[in-house]
N, C-alpha and C positions, 0 to 999 in steps of 0.2 A: 654410154657415157660420153659427153662432149670432149673431156679432156684427152681422149684417145685419139683424137685428131693431130696430125703432125703437120707442121708448117712446110712450104716448099723449100728446096735448098737454096742457098745464097749463090747467086751466079758470081763467078770469079770476074771481075772486070779487069784483072791484070795487075792491080795494085800490089798484090802479094809479091809479085815478080820484081817489083821496083825496089831501089834502095829505101830505107826506112824515112829518110829525109825528103824523098820524092813523094811520099804518099800525101794525098792532098791535105793541106792545112794552111791556115793563114799565117803568111810568112811573118817574120818579126817586125821587118819595116814595110809592110803592105802600103802601096803608094797612096790609096785613098786615106789610109790611118794616119800616114806620113803627112799628108798635106793638111789633115785636121789638126794634127799635133802642131804643126808649125804655126798654123793660123791661131791656134789656142795659146800658144807660147807668147804671142802678143796680146791676145784678148786677157790673158791673166796678168798682165801688167796693170789692169784696174786694181787701185789701191784697196778696194773692198774685198776683191777676191785674195790678193795677196797677204791681207792682214792675218790669215790662218797660219802664214809662216813668218813668225817674228823675225828671223834673221834676214830673209829676202826682202821683207817689207822695210826694215830699216835701210837695207842697201838700196832699195828702189828710191826712198825718200831721199838719201843722200845723192844718188844719181840725178834725180830730178832737180835737187838744190843746186848741184854743181852746173847743171844745164842751163838753168835761170842765168847764174852767174856768166856762163860762157856766152849766152845770147846777149846779156846786157853789155858786156865788155866788146863783143863783135860789133855791136850797134854804135856804142860810144866811143870806142877806140880809146877808153881810158887806161886799160890795163892790157898787156898781151894775153892771148888766149891759149897759146900753146900748151902750157903746163895743166891749166885747168881743163882744157879738151882732152888730153890723153887721160886724165884722171877719170873723167865723165865716161869716155868710151869704155874703159876696163870696168867700170862699175855697171854699165848696162849690159856688157857681155856676160858678167856673172850672173845677173838676174835672169836673163833669157835662157841661159845654159841650165838653170834649176828649173825654169818653168817648162822647158821642153820635154824633160825627163818625166814630170808629173803629167803633162799633157798626153803623152804617149800611152801611159796606163789608163788614162781616162778615155781616150778615143777608143781603146779595144773595149773597155766596159760598155761604151755606148753601142757598139757594134752587136752586142748580143742579142738585144730585142729586135734589132734589123733583121738578123738571120730567121728568127722565129716568124717575123712577118713575111719574109720571103718564102718561107716553106708553106705559109698559109695561102699566098696569093699564086703560087706556080701550081696548085691543084686544080684540075680541070674536071667538069661535071657533065654528066648526060641528063639534060633536063627533059623530061616527058611533057609534050604540049598536049593540049585537050583534044586536038582535032587529029583522028586517025592514028593516034598512038606515035606521033613523030617525035623523033629524038632531036633536041638543039643542044650542041656542045659550047660550053661557055665557061669563064673562070669561076671558081668556087666563090670567089668575092662578091659575084652578082647574084648569088642566090639569096631568097628571101624566105621567111618564115612561110610554110605552106606549100612551097614548091615540091614537085614529085620528082625524083632522080632515079636512074637506072645504074647499079653497079654490078658489073660480072666479074668473073675471075680475073684477077690481076689489077682491078681498079682499085685507087685509093677513094675512101669514102670522103666525098667533098666538105661535109659538115656534120654537126650533131643533128639527130634525127631518130626517127622510129620506122621499123619495118613494118610495111603496110601489106606486102605481098612477097612470097618466096621464102627460101631458106638457104643458107649459105654458111660456110666457115669463115671466121673473120680473124686475122692476126692482129691482136691488140697490144702486143709486146712493146710496141713504140710508145704507147700511151701508158698502159697500166703496169708494165714490167712483167706481166705473166708470160712465162715461155710457152704455154700450151695455148693454140688458138681455141675459139669458143664458137658455139652454134648461135646464130641469130636468125630468128624467124618472126613472123607476124604474130601478134597475140601473146599474152602471158607475160612473164616478167624477163624475157630474153629477146625482147624488140627493140631496146634502145642501142644506138650505134653512136659512136664518136668520130668526129672528123679527124683525119690523118691516119685512121686505121685501114687495113687492107683487105679485100675479099679474096680469099683463097680458091674457093670452089663455088660452083653453081652460081646464081643471081639473086638479087633481091632488088625490090622497089622501095624507096625511102622516102618519108614525107620529113622535110627540113623542119626543125623546131625551133632554129636560132637565126637571128638577124647578124649580119656583119658587126663584129665588135662584141658579141655575146658568146661565142664559141669556146670549145675548151682551149684551143690554141691562144684565143684572145686573153683568156684568164692566165695562161702561162706567160704571156708576154707581160701582162700587169704585175705579176708576182716577180718577174726577172727585172723589170724596171724599178720596181719599189724595194727591192733588195739592196741593203748596204752592208759593206764589209765593216767590221768593227776594227779598231786600231789595236795592234799588238801591244803587250805590256811594255816591250823594249822600245817600241815606237814612242808611247807615252812618256816613258822615262826620259828618252832622249830628247823629246820636245820640250819638257819642264827643263831639263839640263841647258838646253840651247836657249830658251826664253829667259832663263834666270841670269845667265851670262851676258846676253845681249842687254838686259835691263841695267845690269851693274855697270857694263862698260858704257852705256849711253848716259847714264848719271855722271860718270866720270868725265867723260868728253865733254858734256854740257857745260861743267864747271869750270873747265879750262879756260874758255873764252874770257870770263871775267877776272880769273886769276891771272892770266895772261896781261890783260889789259892793266890790272893793279901793278904788275911786276915792272912792265914797261915804264909807266909812270913813276913808279917809286925808284927804279934804278936809272931813269933817265936815258936809257939806251935800249936798243933792240928793236924788235918788229912784233906786233900781235899777229899770230897765226891766221891765215886766211881761212874762208870757209873750206876750200878744197882741201886744205892741209888737215883741218879738224875731221872732215868727213872721211879722208883717207885713214886718218888714226883710228877711226871709230870701225870701219870696215875691216882694217886689217886685225883689230883686236877681237871682235866678235867672231864666232866660230863659222865663218863664210866657206872655210875649206872643206870641212865635213858636209855643209850644206850642199856644195858642188859635187861632192864625190858620192852622195847618197844613191844618184841615179848610176853611177858607173858600177858601184857595188851591186845594185839591182840587176843590171845587164850581165853581170858576171855570174850571178846566181842562176839567171835563165841559161846562160851558155853552159853551165856546169851541169845542169840538170839535162841539157840536150846531149850530152856525152852519155847519159844513161836512157837515150830515146824518150826523153819527155820534154814536150813543148811547153814552155812557161810564158804566159801572156803577160806577167807582171812580176817584177822583182819583190814586190810587196808579198807577193804568195809565197814565194820561195822563202823568205824571211819568216813569214808566219808559221811556215812547216816546222821551223825549229823549235817552236813553243806548242805545237799541237798536243792536246790531251785526249781528244775523242776522235776516232775515225769512224765514219759512217760508210758502209758497203752495201751497194746494190747487189742483190743475189743473181739476178739472171744476167749472164754475160760477164759478170764480175767475180763473184765467188765461184758459180758454176760456169760450165762451158757454154751454156745458154741454149743447147739441144740436148733433148732428152737421149739416153743411150740404152739400148738392151743390155742387162747385166745378167740375166738368169731365165733359163727355161724351166717351168714349174709344171710338169705333166700331172694328170688327174690319175686317180688309181687305176690300174691296168693298162696304162699307157707307158711305153719306154720313152726316155728323155730323147734319145736319137730320132724317134719318129716324130715327136713334136717338133724337134729342130728342123727336121728336113721339110715338114709341112710349112712352117714359118719361113724358111728360106725361099721355097717355091712361090709362096704367096708374096715375097717381097722382092723377087728379081726386077719386077718393073717399077718398083717404089724407089723414087730418086731422092726421096726425104733423108735428112740425117738419121732418123729413127730407123727408116727401112734398110739403109745402108749398114747401120750397125747391127741389125737382126742378121743379115747374111754374114758379117764378119764374125759375129759371136758364133754362128752354126758352124762356121769353118773352124775357128779357133778351138772350140769344145770337141766338136766330133769329127774333124777332118772332113766336113761337108763342101766340096769345091762349089762355088758359084757357077751355075750353067748359064750359056749363053741365051739370052731371050729369044733371039732370031732363030735358035736351033730347035726351039721347042714349038711343037704344034699345039699352040696353047691359046687360050682367049683370056686375057687380063681384064680385070674388073678394077677400074680406078676408083679411088675414094669419093663418096659422094655424102653431102650433108644429110641427104634424105635417108640412106641407107646406114650411114656412119660406119662403114666398113669397106675393105678392099680384097682383092685376092686374085684367083687364077682357076679357070676352069682347063683341066689337063687329063687326057686319058680317062675320061668319065668320072673324074673326082671333081669335086667343088670345095677348093681350100678356100678358106676366108680368115681374116684376121680384122680386129676392130674393137669397138667399144664393147664392154662386158655385156650390157644389156642387149645390144644390137646382135651379137653373136648367140646369145641365149635364145633370143626370138627366132634367129635362123635356124638353129639346130631343131627347135620344136616343130617350126613349119616343114622340117625335112623328115619329121617323125621320130626324132631322137629324144634322148632324155638328158638331163643336167645332173651330173654327179653331186653327191650330197656335200662333198668338201669344196667343191669349185668356188662358190660364194664366199667361203671363209677365206680362202687364198687371196681371192680378190680384194676383200676388205682389209686383210693383212698388209698387203702392198699399199693399200690407199692410206692407212694409219701411219705407214712408216715414211709417207711423204712421195711415194712413188705412183706410177701410173699403170694399172694392169691393162694388158692387151690380150684379149682371148683369141684363140685359134681352134677352128672346127675343120673337119673333113666331111662335109655333107651332114649326116645326121649324127656324127660322132663328134663329141667336144673333146678335143686333145689335151688342152690345158692352157696355161697363161704364160705370156712373156712379160717380164718385169722390167719396165722402163723408169729410169730414174734421172733427175738432174744429177749430172758428174761433177763433183768438186774438183777443181783444178789441182793438179798435182803439186805437192809441197805446201798447200795453203795452210795446213794446220801448224806446220813447223814455222812459216813465216809469220802467222799471227802470233805465235809464241814469242817471236823475236821482238815484235812490236810491243807485246805486253811487258817483257824485259825493259824496254825503253820507256815504259810508264804511259803507254797509250792504249787506251781502252777501245776495243773493236764493238761495233754495233751493226749487224745485219739487218737491212730494211728491204722489205719485199711486199709485194701485192698478194702473195699467196695465204693460204688460210693458216691459223696457228699451228695445227697439227703438221702440216707440211715444213713450215718455218723452223719449227722446233727440231725436226729430224736434221734438216740441212744444217742448221746452226750448231748441232752436237756434233755432227760429222766434220764440219769445217774448223770448229774450235773457237768460234766467236765468244765473246763475253756476254753479249746480250742481242736480243732480236726486237724487231718491230714489225708484227705481222700486219697484212691487210692494209698497208699504208697508202693513203693518198697523197698527192702532192702537197696539199696543204698540211697534213699532218707531218710529213717530212720536214716542211719548212718550220712549222711549230716547234718540233723536236730540237732541230738546231737552234732556234732562238732560245729556247729554254736552257739548253746547254750554255749558251753564250751568255745570257742572263746570270748564270751561277759562276761565271768567271772562267769558263772553259774555252780554249780555241778548238774548232772543230775543222776536220778534214773530212770531205765527202768524195767517195768515188762513185761513178755511175755511167750509165751508157744510153739511157733512153730520154726521149722528150719529157717524160713525166718526172725526171729527175732533174730538169733545168732549173726551176725554182730553187731547189735545195742546193745545187752546185752554185748557184749566184750568191746565195746568202752565206755558204758556208766560207770560213776563212781561207781555207785551201780546197779549191774545187778540182778534182782530177777526174777527167773525162777520158773513157777508153776510146781509142781510135776506130775500134768495131762499132762504136755507138752511133747515135744520130748526130747530124750536124747541129741541131739545136742543143744537144747536150754538151758538144764540144765548144760551142760559142759561149754557152753559160759558164762553163767552167773557166778557171784562170790557169789550168794546166791540161794538157793532153798527153796521156801515155801511148806511145806508138806501138808498144809491145802489148798493149791491153792486160797488163798485170797490175792488178790492184794492190798488191803488196810492194809494189815498186816504191810505195811511200817510204819504206825503211832507207832507201838511198836518198831520197827526196829530203827526209828529216835530217840526215847527215849533212847534207849540203845547206839546209837550212841553218843548222847550228854553226857551219863554217861561215856562212853569211854574217851571222850575228856577232861572232868572234872577229870577222874581218873589220866589220863596222866599229866594234869596239876598239879595235886596235888603232883603226885611222881616227877615230874621234880622240884618243889619246894622243896621237901625233899631232893632230890639228891643234889642240888646246896648247900642248907643248911647244909648238913652234912660234907662238905668240911671244915667247921670251926674247927672241932675236929681234922681233920688231920693236920691242920697247928701246932696245939699243940703237936702232936705225932712226926712229921717228922722234922719240923724245928729245935727244939732243939736238936734232935738227930743228926742233920747233923752239927751243929755249936757250941755245947755246949762244946766241947774240946778246941775250939778257944776261944770263949766267954763265960767263965764260969757263966756270969750272966744270960745267956738263959736258964740256969737250973731252975729259977724260973717259966718258962713256961711249964716245965714238971710237969703239975698240977696232971697228972695221976700217976706219979712216975712210969713210965715204966723202966724195969730193965737195959736194955743197949740200946745203939743207933741201933744196928742191930735188935734187938727184937722189938724196936719201929717201924722201918721201915717195917719188915715182917708183923707186926701185922696190920699195916694200910693198907698194900697191901691185906692181907687175909681177912679183914674186907670189903675192897672195893669190893671183889669178892662175899663174902658170904652175903653181905647185898642185892644183886640181889636175892638170893635164898629166904632169910629172907622175903623180901617184896613181894614175889610172891602171898602168901595168900591174901593179901590186893589188888593186882592187879586182881586176879580171883574174888574176891568178889565185888570189885568195890566201889568207892565212890557214895553213894546214890545220886541219881539226883533229885533235887527239883527245879521245874519251879521258879526261883526267879531272881532278878537283877544281873547284873554281878559283880557290886561292893560288894555287900553281899557275893557272892562266893568267890571273891577275898580275903576278910577280913577273912572268914571262913578258907581258905586254909593256908594263912599266920599265923594264930594263931595255928591251929593244926599241919599242916604238915611243916610249917617254923620253928617255935619253936621246934617241935618235931625232926625235922631233925638236929637241932643244939645240942639238948641234947643227943639223942640216942647213937651216935658214941662213946661218952666218956665211958660209962660203957662198951660197945660192945669191943672197942680197949683194954681197961684195961683187960678185961676177957680173951682175946685172948693172949695178952702179957704174963699174968699168965701161961696159958697153954704152950706157946712156950717157956718159961723159965723152966717150970718144965718138958718138953720133950727134953730140950737142944737142941732146934732146931736152936738157935741163941745165 
């Protein structure tokens, strides 16, 4: 059986010895992304782009309008420009601040497909020339359909193709998600190979069947680029609230100009408010404060998940995790350890378990694969058989070959072999031995349970079977139970057959599973869940998971996974623990609570701005309005300028609270609402009064207005 082949060990490159934060990952403010975000902040000043954000669009229109009047007055000299210029600068600052936060998230999203392209172009190929079998080394991107390439042990397969000569074991886990390598040989239905996979043993010649732009990786790129993340319900609700408030205040301010003109003419005194004053009133009344704080809250969420060794690429991802309904878990390397482990020695009739374990250990001493090492460890644990030094044995070790599908050792006249069931049966019969009647039943039972049978023989004697299985990570069932209690449904997605998938799903305790899943099927599953109104979180570690990670509302890539997976997801778990989503969900809920609290504060602090700007606008016309100037602001201009400055500075002043976050306590919604209203509602009403008064004192002292 091909599934008995074990992949080579992963070489430790030293990253395990480094602190978690030093493991290679794209930093939060990666210079290329930062430059792109700064550039995009100005590009997003395009009114067509900014119309999707009604608050910032209104602020930009107001900033543009005051800019026109500043320019006019600077040219004509008809009016002094100091007051209007200051208003204009504060308005542009507010718009650019909001644009930069959005541009950072988008710049990271655009980098996802770039990494996939880089992975494709960095692969090198050995193309065979027609004359004399010469080999030419070139980039995989230069290959064309019909080219013949040679792939030897350790080589990455440069493109989709068909094996025309040779036989080899191929590790396809990075593409298919399967943990067990497969045999690929010319002829039959096992000749197709996929670009990006790796040859583990022997060699094959491949005829390339795809041109650049048509490979599997190209399809991955197209799927990642085409994926769009849906808005969260809270995000939609807040957008509706902000748009409604903006429209209401816009209509109110627009009607003030004709009202002021009528009032001045009727009273025969006073002054019609300037455009700068009207724009200032509008900007101060619409929820610009929460608009500016949204980015700070998102960064706070990323910082908090970082404390749990999770890198978040976007604050929106952390926010969405607070409302997740469905969690998709990739099996290999996510639910399971990713490498099959020996868990049981099953001897045939007449053979002692210790004899089977001894033979299995001897045949595995030179086997450096995780499976081989696990056999040595299991024999030591169960029968106290200590591993012997390879160099101390006068032995001839037989490495695994795709041709024989087995490995072993010749020692003291004994021929010890372990390998695929069919290969060992054939070997025993060639040595003149026979196969016990119950041997195949045991092998079939292991296969039905989702494991892999590995037969062991001593020459013509068949000794028994080693049970290899995907090992579910410790505590997985309990952690998934916690997710279930939080209302999150878990679904395991794997490329395994339904029988194996069902066995692993039952052991891990997931609610459902999807077997033999292709990248397209994973993507469609997520889209179907989202169409039904559910928010989906996906964890994965392979290139085959990249499209699904990109489409999911929360895409958590394992740090042990491929770079393509880590770039496609919007979170990377440095501990490679898929159930880390429990902490992420709690942080997401904290993020939502924090945003709700600061939204309450933002709306409440508009009350103080009424007492600052309204009297300043109409006190000359209606002296009785002077009683509303309870802060005793110096002049109408200083009052307006102080309110605008406070409106901008409060964003910065509230950043520490946004970064720290409102403490999350599992409690009823009405209790949280009451708490928010008492602390942030009343606080939002009171805080602006001393703030605007203090700014007015400074403005008056500096003679700015």
